[in-house]
PyMOL CGO cylinders between C-alpha atoms (Angstrom):
from pymol import cmd
from pymol.cgo import CYLINDER

trace = [
    CYLINDER, 24.04, 40.72, 27.14, 21.02, 41.23, 29.27, 0.3, 1, 1, 1, 1, 1, 1,
    CYLINDER, 21.02, 41.23, 29.27, 19.08, 38.41, 30.74, 0.3, 1, 1, 1, 1, 1, 1,
    CYLINDER, 19.08, 38.41, 30.74, 16.08, 39.10, 28.44, 0.3, 1, 1, 1, 1, 1, 1,
    CYLINDER, 16.08, 39.10, 28.44, 18.27, 38.89, 25.28, 0.3, 1, 1, 1, 1, 1, 1,
    CYLINDER, 18.27, 38.89, 25.28, 19.93, 35.76, 26.51, 0.3, 1, 1, 1, 1, 1, 1,
    CYLINDER, 19.93, 35.76, 26.51, 16.54, 34.16, 27.30, 0.3, 1, 1, 1, 1, 1, 1,
    CYLINDER, 16.54, 34.16, 27.30, 15.21, 35.19, 23.83, 0.3, 1, 1, 1, 1, 1, 1,
    CYLINDER, 15.21, 35.19, 23.83, 18.29, 33.79, 22.12, 0.3, 1, 1, 1, 1, 1, 1,
    CYLINDER, 18.29, 33.79, 22.12, 17.87, 30.51, 24.04, 0.3, 1, 1, 1, 1, 1, 1,
    CYLINDER, 17.87, 30.51, 24.04, 14.20, 30.34, 23.16, 0.3, 1, 1, 1, 1, 1, 1,
    CYLINDER, 14.20, 30.34, 23.16, 14.96, 31.01, 19.51, 0.3, 1, 1, 1, 1, 1, 1,
    CYLINDER, 14.96, 31.01, 19.51, 17.81, 28.42, 19.43, 0.3, 1, 1, 1, 1, 1, 1,
    CYLINDER, 17.81, 28.42, 19.43, 15.59, 25.80, 21.18, 0.3, 1, 1, 1, 1, 1, 1,
    CYLINDER, 15.59, 25.80, 21.18, 12.74, 26.47, 18.74, 0.3, 1, 1, 1, 1, 1, 1,
    CYLINDER, 12.74, 26.47, 18.74, 15.12, 26.14, 15.71, 0.3, 1, 1, 1, 1, 1, 1,
    CYLINDER, 15.12, 26.14, 15.71, 16.65, 22.83, 17.01, 0.3, 1, 1, 1, 1, 1, 1,
    CYLINDER, 16.65, 22.83, 17.01, 13.13, 21.51, 17.80, 0.3, 1, 1, 1, 1, 1, 1,
    CYLINDER, 13.13, 21.51, 17.80, 12.04, 22.35, 14.21, 0.3, 1, 1, 1, 1, 1, 1,
    CYLINDER, 12.04, 22.35, 14.21, 15.10, 20.61, 12.81, 0.3, 1, 1, 1, 1, 1, 1,
    CYLINDER, 15.10, 20.61, 12.81, 14.46, 17.53, 14.97, 0.3, 1, 1, 1, 1, 1, 1,
    CYLINDER, 14.46, 17.53, 14.97, 10.79, 17.45, 13.87, 0.3, 1, 1, 1, 1, 1, 1,
    CYLINDER, 10.79, 17.45, 13.87, 11.77, 17.85, 10.25, 0.3, 1, 1, 1, 1, 1, 1,
    CYLINDER, 11.77, 17.85, 10.25, 14.31, 15.02, 10.53, 0.3, 1, 1, 1, 1, 1, 1,
    CYLINDER, 14.31, 15.02, 10.53, 11.77, 12.67, 12.13, 0.3, 1, 1, 1, 1, 1, 1,
    CYLINDER, 11.77, 12.67, 12.13, 9.23, 13.51, 9.40, 0.3, 1, 1, 1, 1, 1, 1,
    CYLINDER, 9.23, 13.51, 9.40, 11.83, 12.78, 6.72, 0.3, 1, 1, 1, 1, 1, 1,
    CYLINDER, 11.83, 12.78, 6.72, 12.68, 9.51, 8.34, 0.3, 1, 1, 1, 1, 1, 1,
    CYLINDER, 12.68, 9.51, 8.34, 8.97, 8.60, 8.65, 0.3, 1, 1, 1, 1, 1, 1,
    CYLINDER, 8.97, 8.60, 8.65, 8.42, 9.32, 4.94, 0.3, 1, 1, 1, 1, 1, 1,
    CYLINDER, 8.42, 9.32, 4.94, 11.41, 7.17, 3.97, 0.3, 1, 1, 1, 1, 1, 1,
    CYLINDER, 11.41, 7.17, 3.97, 10.01, 4.31, 6.09, 0.3, 1, 1, 1, 1, 1, 1,
    CYLINDER, 10.01, 4.31, 6.09, 6.55, 4.63, 4.56, 0.3, 1, 1, 1, 1, 1, 1,
    CYLINDER, 6.55, 4.63, 4.56, 8.10, 4.71, 1.09, 0.3, 1, 1, 1, 1, 1, 1,
    CYLINDER, 8.10, 4.71, 1.09, 10.06, 1.47, 1.91, 0.3, 1, 1, 1, 1, 1, 1,
    CYLINDER, 10.06, 1.47, 1.91, 6.86, -0.18, 3.14, 0.3, 1, 1, 1, 1, 1, 1,
    CYLINDER, 6.86, -0.18, 3.14, 5.03, 0.86, -0.01, 0.3, 1, 1, 1, 1, 1, 1,
    CYLINDER, 5.03, 0.86, -0.01, 7.81, -0.55, -2.17, 0.3, 1, 1, 1, 1, 1, 1,
    CYLINDER, 7.81, -0.55, -2.17, 7.61, -3.83, -0.32, 0.3, 1, 1, 1, 1, 1, 1,
    CYLINDER, 7.61, -3.83, -0.32, 3.82, -4.06, -0.87, 0.3, 1, 1, 1, 1, 1, 1,
    CYLINDER, 3.82, -4.06, -0.87, 4.23, -3.19, -4.55, 0.3, 1, 1, 1, 1, 1, 1,
    CYLINDER, 4.23, -3.19, -4.55, 6.80, -6.11, -4.87, 0.3, 1, 1, 1, 1, 1, 1,
    CYLINDER, 6.80, -6.11, -4.87, 4.49, -8.48, -2.97, 0.3, 1, 1, 1, 1, 1, 1,
    CYLINDER, 4.49, -8.48, -2.97, 1.54, -7.35, -5.14, 0.3, 1, 1, 1, 1, 1, 1,
    CYLINDER, 1.54, -7.35, -5.14, 3.58, -7.87, -8.34, 0.3, 1, 1, 1, 1, 1, 1,
    CYLINDER, 3.58, -7.87, -8.34, 4.45, -11.37, -7.21, 0.3, 1, 1, 1, 1, 1, 1,
    CYLINDER, 4.45, -11.37, -7.21, 0.82, -12.23, -6.46, 0.3, 1, 1, 1, 1, 1, 1,
    CYLINDER, 0.82, -12.23, -6.46, -0.24, -10.76, -9.81, 0.3, 1, 1, 1, 1, 1, 1,
    CYLINDER, -0.24, -10.76, -9.81, 2.31, -12.84, -11.70, 0.3, 1, 1, 1, 1, 1, 1,
    CYLINDER, 2.31, -12.84, -11.70, 1.03, -16.05, -9.97, 0.3, 1, 1, 1, 1, 1, 1,
    CYLINDER, 1.03, -16.05, -9.97, -2.49, -15.10, -10.70, 0.3, 1, 1, 1, 1, 1, 1,
    CYLINDER, -2.49, -15.10, -10.70, -1.78, -14.36, -14.35, 0.3, 1, 1, 1, 1, 1, 1,
    CYLINDER, -1.78, -14.36, -14.35, 0.04, -17.59, -14.77, 0.3, 1, 1, 1, 1, 1, 1,
    CYLINDER, 0.04, -17.59, -14.77, -2.71, -19.63, -13.17, 0.3, 1, 1, 1, 1, 1, 1,
    CYLINDER, -2.71, -19.63, -13.17, -5.39, -17.78, -15.27, 0.3, 1, 1, 1, 1, 1, 1,
    CYLINDER, -5.39, -17.78, -15.27, -3.46, -18.68, -18.44, 0.3, 1, 1, 1, 1, 1, 1,
    CYLINDER, -3.46, -18.68, -18.44, -3.22, -22.31, -17.39, 0.3, 1, 1, 1, 1, 1, 1,
    CYLINDER, -3.22, -22.31, -17.39, -6.93, -22.45, -16.77, 0.3, 1, 1, 1, 1, 1, 1,
    CYLINDER, -6.93, -22.45, -16.77, -7.74, -20.63, -19.98, 0.3, 1, 1, 1, 1, 1, 1,
    CYLINDER, -7.74, -20.63, -19.98, -5.57, -22.94, -22.05, 0.3, 1, 1, 1, 1, 1, 1,
    CYLINDER, -5.57, -22.94, -22.05, -6.71, -26.14, -20.45, 0.3, 1, 1, 1, 1, 1, 1,
    CYLINDER, -6.71, -26.14, -20.45, -10.42, -25.81, -21.25, 0.3, 1, 1, 1, 1, 1, 1,
    CYLINDER, -10.42, -25.81, -21.25, -12.65, -24.24, -23.83, 0.3, 1, 1, 1, 1, 1, 1,
    CYLINDER, -12.65, -24.24, -23.83, -15.80, -24.59, -21.76, 0.3, 1, 1, 1, 1, 1, 1,
    CYLINDER, -15.80, -24.59, -21.76, -16.79, -21.78, -19.54, 0.3, 1, 1, 1, 1, 1, 1,
    CYLINDER, -16.79, -21.78, -19.54, -14.16, -19.41, -20.84, 0.3, 1, 1, 1, 1, 1, 1,
    CYLINDER, -14.16, -19.41, -20.84, -16.55, -16.47, -20.97, 0.3, 1, 1, 1, 1, 1, 1,
    CYLINDER, -16.55, -16.47, -20.97, -17.76, -17.19, -17.39, 0.3, 1, 1, 1, 1, 1, 1,
    CYLINDER, -17.76, -17.19, -17.39, -14.18, -17.51, -16.23, 0.3, 1, 1, 1, 1, 1, 1,
    CYLINDER, -14.18, -17.51, -16.23, -13.17, -14.16, -17.82, 0.3, 1, 1, 1, 1, 1, 1,
    CYLINDER, -13.17, -14.16, -17.82, -16.16, -12.51, -16.22, 0.3, 1, 1, 1, 1, 1, 1,
    CYLINDER, -16.16, -12.51, -16.22, -15.22, -13.90, -12.91, 0.3, 1, 1, 1, 1, 1, 1,
    CYLINDER, -15.22, -13.90, -12.91, -11.71, -12.60, -13.20, 0.3, 1, 1, 1, 1, 1, 1,
    CYLINDER, -11.71, -12.60, -13.20, -13.04, -9.08, -14.08, 0.3, 1, 1, 1, 1, 1, 1,
    CYLINDER, -13.04, -9.08, -14.08, -15.63, -9.13, -11.32, 0.3, 1, 1, 1, 1, 1, 1,
    CYLINDER, -15.63, -9.13, -11.32, -13.22, -10.38, -8.68, 0.3, 1, 1, 1, 1, 1, 1,
    CYLINDER, -13.22, -10.38, -8.68, -10.47, -7.89, -9.46, 0.3, 1, 1, 1, 1, 1, 1,
    CYLINDER, -10.47, -7.89, -9.46, -13.08, -5.10, -9.62, 0.3, 1, 1, 1, 1, 1, 1,
    CYLINDER, -13.08, -5.10, -9.62, -14.35, -6.28, -6.21, 0.3, 1, 1, 1, 1, 1, 1,
    CYLINDER, -14.35, -6.28, -6.21, -10.78, -6.19, -4.77, 0.3, 1, 1, 1, 1, 1, 1,
    CYLINDER, -10.78, -6.19, -4.77, -10.32, -2.53, -6.01, 0.3, 1, 1, 1, 1, 1, 1,
    CYLINDER, -10.32, -2.53, -6.01, -13.58, -1.43, -4.46, 0.3, 1, 1, 1, 1, 1, 1,
    CYLINDER, -13.58, -1.43, -4.46, -13.07, -3.39, -1.23, 0.3, 1, 1, 1, 1, 1, 1,
    CYLINDER, -13.07, -3.39, -1.23, -9.57, -1.94, -0.70, 0.3, 1, 1, 1, 1, 1, 1,
    CYLINDER, -9.57, -1.94, -0.70, -10.73, 1.50, -1.52, 0.3, 1, 1, 1, 1, 1, 1,
    CYLINDER, -10.73, 1.50, -1.52, -13.43, 1.21, 1.06, 0.3, 1, 1, 1, 1, 1, 1,
    CYLINDER, -13.43, 1.21, 1.06, -11.10, -0.41, 3.62, 0.3, 1, 1, 1, 1, 1, 1,
    CYLINDER, -11.10, -0.41, 3.62, -8.77, 2.64, 3.41, 0.3, 1, 1, 1, 1, 1, 1,
    CYLINDER, -8.77, 2.64, 3.41, -11.42, 5.36, 3.38, 0.3, 1, 1, 1, 1, 1, 1,
    CYLINDER, -11.42, 5.36, 3.38, -10.48, 6.42, 6.98, 0.3, 1, 1, 1, 1, 1, 1,
    CYLINDER, -10.48, 6.42, 6.98, -6.85, 6.87, 5.96, 0.3, 1, 1, 1, 1, 1, 1,
    CYLINDER, -6.85, 6.87, 5.96, -7.56, 9.11, 2.94, 0.3, 1, 1, 1, 1, 1, 1,
    CYLINDER, -7.56, 9.11, 2.94, -4.98, 11.82, 2.63, 0.3, 1, 1, 1, 1, 1, 1,
    CYLINDER, -4.98, 11.82, 2.63, -2.52, 10.28, 5.10, 0.3, 1, 1, 1, 1, 1, 1,
    CYLINDER, -2.52, 10.28, 5.10, 0.89, 8.85, 4.53, 0.3, 1, 1, 1, 1, 1, 1,
    CYLINDER, 0.89, 8.85, 4.53, -0.40, 5.42, 5.38, 0.3, 1, 1, 1, 1, 1, 1,
    CYLINDER, -0.40, 5.42, 5.38, -3.15, 5.40, 2.71, 0.3, 1, 1, 1, 1, 1, 1,
    CYLINDER, -3.15, 5.40, 2.71, -1.10, 3.80, -0.04, 0.3, 1, 1, 1, 1, 1, 1,
    CYLINDER, -1.10, 3.80, -0.04, 0.49, 1.12, 2.28, 0.3, 1, 1, 1, 1, 1, 1,
    CYLINDER, 0.49, 1.12, 2.28, -2.94, 0.12, 3.66, 0.3, 1, 1, 1, 1, 1, 1,
    CYLINDER, -2.94, 0.12, 3.66, -4.42, -0.01, 0.09, 0.3, 1, 1, 1, 1, 1, 1,
    CYLINDER, -4.42, -0.01, 0.09, -1.50, -2.17, -1.19, 0.3, 1, 1, 1, 1, 1, 1,
    CYLINDER, -1.50, -2.17, -1.19, -1.66, -4.38, 1.84, 0.3, 1, 1, 1, 1, 1, 1,
    CYLINDER, -1.66, -4.38, 1.84, -5.36, -5.02, 1.22, 0.3, 1, 1, 1, 1, 1, 1,
    CYLINDER, -5.36, -5.02, 1.22, -4.71, -5.80, -2.49, 0.3, 1, 1, 1, 1, 1, 1,
    CYLINDER, -4.71, -5.80, -2.49, -1.88, -8.23, -1.69, 0.3, 1, 1, 1, 1, 1, 1,
    CYLINDER, -1.88, -8.23, -1.69, -4.04, -10.01, 0.86, 0.3, 1, 1, 1, 1, 1, 1,
    CYLINDER, -4.04, -10.01, 0.86, -6.99, -10.28, -1.52, 0.3, 1, 1, 1, 1, 1, 1,
    CYLINDER, -6.99, -10.28, -1.52, -5.01, -11.39, -4.58, 0.3, 1, 1, 1, 1, 1, 1,
    CYLINDER, -5.01, -11.39, -4.58, -3.30, -14.08, -2.39, 0.3, 1, 1, 1, 1, 1, 1,
    CYLINDER, -3.30, -14.08, -2.39, -6.80, -15.28, -1.44, 0.3, 1, 1, 1, 1, 1, 1,
    CYLINDER, -6.80, -15.28, -1.44, -7.79, -15.34, -5.11, 0.3, 1, 1, 1, 1, 1, 1,
    CYLINDER, -7.79, -15.34, -5.11, -4.53, -17.29, -5.86, 0.3, 1, 1, 1, 1, 1, 1,
    CYLINDER, -4.53, -17.29, -5.86, -5.42, -19.87, -3.21, 0.3, 1, 1, 1, 1, 1, 1,
    CYLINDER, -5.42, -19.87, -3.21, -8.92, -20.27, -4.66, 0.3, 1, 1, 1, 1, 1, 1,
    CYLINDER, -8.92, -20.27, -4.66, -7.58, -20.69, -8.19, 0.3, 1, 1, 1, 1, 1, 1,
    CYLINDER, -7.58, -20.69, -8.19, -5.02, -23.30, -7.14, 0.3, 1, 1, 1, 1, 1, 1,
    CYLINDER, -5.02, -23.30, -7.14, -7.89, -25.38, -5.93, 0.3, 1, 1, 1, 1, 1, 1,
    CYLINDER, -7.89, -25.38, -5.93, -9.68, -25.30, -9.29, 0.3, 1, 1, 1, 1, 1, 1,
]
cmd.load_cgo(trace, "trace")
């Protein structure tokens, strides 16, 4: 084989193995992001269960202010959705978008839980 053919073969082989390495890293990164997203979903579900339980306790303990309380719940959860959507605007279309959005929601629902425990 001539030197040019050997060089071309080495270049093609190197490019192929670089592509495989990049593809493997990308697959690993996607798996890590998926795992992070799953963890945030689990944390959010736990926060939501606590929130729902506390809301039911408050709703069943008093008849006064129920309309206002329900409006507060609706407004607060709507605020959280909008706040977290705004907080992740710079990550739109990236792999991290969902994780950042869920992280924000978990943090905000936990804040709401802390507030409601104090009621």
